[in-house]
KOLKE-241075 format. One record per residue (C-alpha): x, y, z. Coordinates in pm, whole numbers, plus 50000, padded with zeros to 5 digits. Example, Ala and Ser with C-alpha at 12.3 -4.5 7.8 and 13.67 -1.06 7.14 Angstrom:
% KOLKE-241075
512304955050780513674989450714
//
This chain:
% KOLKE-241075
515644712850151516844712749793514504726649525514604715349165515084746348952514344750448584516924763548334517594800448382516154802048734518224803249051516674802249397518994819049646517224813649975516374784850208513124766550135511134743850366509374712750243505984730050245507334760750068508874738549799505394730449671504894767649604508134768349404507334738249185509054737048844505734746048679505284776348906508884787048843508294785348468505124806048497506824833648698509964832848481507864835948166506104866548304509424881848404511084875048068508094888947881507374920248082510474930348280512004951247999508834972547992508844974848370512384988248373511595013048096508635026148293510785030248604513255050248396510325071448282509525078448649513045091848700512745114048393509415127648512510905135648854513595156348685510865175448502509015181348828512205193648994512675217748701509215232448753506955213148516504125206348760501555178448712498595183848482495995163448300497455148047985496465164847657497215133247460494545113547646491845140447650489685119647414489605091047666488425114247941485835130847717484335098947575481135090347770480695057247591483105034047766482535016348096484534991948302483494955848355480564950748593481414940948951482524904748985481054879249230482034888349585482854924249486479374939349445479114949649810482454961549949481324982850238484064972750482487404958050381489994947650636493664948450540496774933050687499864911850634499864875650522500944857550838498744827450911496934839651223496194873351061494774856750750492364835850956491274864651179490754887650881488674862350688486594856651002486284893551093482864900650947484344924050686483014920150334486544916850194490084910650316493084925150135496014901950205499074923750182502494914750042503274951950025503264980650277502154961450589504474932250510508254931350546509264910450242511644885450396512134854550182510564831950441507694856250496506964858250124506864820650082504864814850399502424841150277501954822049952501374789750145498774807850354497054821850043496864787249887495334772550201492944801850250491554799349897490764762649961489364769550311492014745850447493814769650678494224766751057496744777751314497714767451666499254795051874502104791252124499514790052403497684761252235494784782352108493474769351775492384793351501490204780751215487794794950960484174801851045481694778250880478604800450850479354811650494480314846950598484004846650516485434878350367486224877649995489984875749941491984901549749495794901449726498154931149700501524922749540504534945149577504924975449350506724977949017509804993949177510724963449388512574931249308512724896649465516444891449522516084854549611514514844549279516824850648986515774848048624518554847048365520954862848611518774891848730516414894549026512784888748941510274917048951508664914849296505294924049145505444895148902506804871349166503994878549413501264880149151502564850848950502804826049237499364835149368497764834149025499394801348922498304782949235494944799249303493294815149000491414784048887490544773849243489184808849314486934807149010485734772349104484804786149448482554811949284484934841249318488024849249115491644860549130491204895249278493994920349339494914954649467497614972349263499914996849447502195026249374501415031649004502345065548860500815064448512498255047748288501135031248102501945012048419498275001548434498534990348072501464968248170499394951948444496544946248200498884928847959500204907448246496624897548330495814887847973499004867747929498474849948261494874840948183495874828447840498724807147978496414789748225493554788447970491244808948189488704833148041489964868447992488214891148239488494865948523490934888948702489654919448885492004946349016491444977049229494085003849180495295023849477495505060149376498355067349611500725087649397500285123749295500835116948926498255088848916495615113249043495935131648712495395099248515492535082048699490275078348397493145066548181494095040448440490525027448448490435027148068493595006248042492214981148294488564983848190488054946448128489684938248463488934968748677487254967149017487685004349079490015028049259490965033049623492045064449807495435053149940495605084150154498825079050348500945070150048499275098749862500485123950121503945108050100503885110849721502745147149736505775155749947508115133549747507175145849400507145182749498509975180649750512175206049574509505233149572509265253249896505705264649826504525228749885506025223750231503395207050451502745211150825502805184251094501375151050978498445154651220497465187451049497155171750702493675156650697491155145150439489605179750452492875196450348492155212450007494425190649794493205159049969489525168549942489915175149569491565141349516488725123249695485975141349506487625134749170488155097949248484505092149342483225110649035485635092048805484785057348936481025061748929481145077048582482805044948463480715020448669483205008748932483695011749306485295042049470486865028349787487705049450089490925047550283492425036750609491905053450943495125047251136493495045851480493325012751666491565003051992493405013952309492874987552576494135004052894492785039552856488985042452817489075079752750491785076952484489995046952333486725066252310488515095152142490195071751892486945054251804485225087951764487845097151504487195064551321483445071251323483925106351193486225094150919483855066950801480825090050813482675115050597483515087850345480045073050310478395107250285480885117550016479775088149802482395061449871481265025449815483295011350102486145017350340489235001750496489984991950856493184977751003491794959751308488934934551348487464954751636486804983551395484784962351152481474965451346481895003151377482495007951004479664983850918477245002451142478005035550970477885022250614474735001850684473025032950818473915055950530474255030950242471265007350232472174996649877475144973549802477125003149673476705039349563477535036149194474325055649129475795086249309477265102348998478735134549145478265153248817478485184949024482175179149090484715198848889488355194248991491185212848821494915206148821495285235649056492805219849299494895188049319497905209349415496065233249645497875240849969496095274449983499165294449893500995282950202498015288650433497815251450504501335252750646500695285150831497495272650993498675237351071502195246751162505345226851232506005218851595508875203151785506425176251894505555169251531509255166951446509955143851737506945122251650508185118751292511595107551411510105083551666507665067751420510155065151137512865049951355510565025451532508955014151208512265008851028513614988751323510544966651312510714962650932514364952350953513274925151199510724912850945507584929051088505844953450852502754964451046503344980251387501234998351650503115029951749501625057451969498185040951937498205042351557498735013351319501795022751120503005007250796505545017350535503315045450403503065063950733506785059350798507425074150452505425105250545507455108850864510875108150701509825128050391508325156150599511535159350800513615159550481511375186550333511525208250644515335206750657515695212150284513665244150285514715257850625511155255750752510365271851085508415257851375505545277251527507915292251781510275304051506513045278251525514565267751191514555230251128518205222451052520105190350989522055196051311518855199051517517325168451352520465148151420520485159951782516835149751830517485116251664520365110751904518095119252197515535093952074518215067152053519515074852401515985072752542515485038952374518835026552505517895036952859514505020452833515724987952675519104984452840522424986352660522684949452568519134945752439519474978252244522704966152084521034933651977518104952351824517914967351478517835002851615521495010951543521085000051180517685016951149519135049551279522025048151032519675042450737517065067250859519605094750916520845090850558517525102550413516125129250648518625157850648517715175250323520435160350103520265125149963516695112549929515885075849876512795069849664511455044049910512425032750258511744997050148514374998649873516775015850111516414988050366515764957450149519334944950116519474941650495516694915450503517994895150210519184860550320520834846350012522214811150011523544791949712520864776149497520734738449522519534715749246
//
């Protein structure tokens, strides 16, 4: 249907009647105002990222900032106290914003649900708008769904719904279907702005608030930008400042060196920090990719007990509790395995071990990706955390240096973990399968009994790139070369073609996924993000209609 657009805004995608209510003229104006006000700073900060990467490539390794030492040393400042619905966060479930998922997640028994417009969501235009419709209905407890088999899904009525948090896309992405003054809108401001405009007041009236997770930040200046967005948004809708709460995912290497500064910038709106472990491993490889001493082993050999990962966790918990906010644990990628009891038991044992490690370290909560894992995580946190959180666990004993955050034990981590042909093949299989799914509009995919999203696919392709770039050797002494990688990728494609059949394979997104994937794994060109590499292929622009 046609959508009335305001001056300066062009909508370049099809819109259904229900979606049109999300794109009302008032909502367009709100999003456009945010974009006009803050996009110049966003672009400047992205340019700053590029400049910092050049410095890293030249050998200036990350360190704590001398110019913000006073912020870190000042014991007097604290973040805002936990908001309603965010005091006890022992188990949070995460997932994309399709309607059935939203209902199942809210019903799951988790304390919170992070509705994801980012890494577990492929940002098709229709998917983005449907997600906003689903958020509006969820906030008002007016959401239901009837499946193709006639099964009806609706919200539980016992008062035990999970508290809703929303993760918009990161600062580096744009929404190509929503143009403001001739340029695509910031995807962060589009996702945040539509949710906030339609749901902030209703969330507060329901006794909660507009709560968010913020992804992919690389500096406290990017956190400052978000804080200014929050203040402007609250002022525009005449809501009290401090109504917003945001948890920042520490999932980039550079952000790990600015945790206190990030909390300081967001202190009136902060709900803590989260160990975004998979993106963090990706960022570690990405930022240090031109330095051979930081080559990592197979993905399966990089665990939370690896020195650089352990240091990051300990520093995050200490930092959060020092400033009075939650230190959230991360995602175990395992999912239930229905047809193999032994493999299922092994997977669930890994989940238990992961969650026990987190709660004993002092985390205030954890993430799961599947409703069946909620009872397991709850059992472990209930046993070891009888209080609503562990903010009282100060971890004053922890001292983490810059060297600790970069510690790969002088190459011993690579030597002990090793690179294997199986690890290489798994990276190619996961990366290819995930990209094919993403190009079809599905951003969260079970592959090899693990729940994969953009972060884990990023690790897969970045590790391969790094191995080729630095002529890494497998355990049996074979050098990882571009020719070998291309040969293995070809074998993977032939196996898929044989399994699917030639016609079905040709209709799939595998040929396109392989072309894009191959362009960023052979040690030469390196795309900052798979999502930006692939985004143009899911854009469905049509002329705007008045």
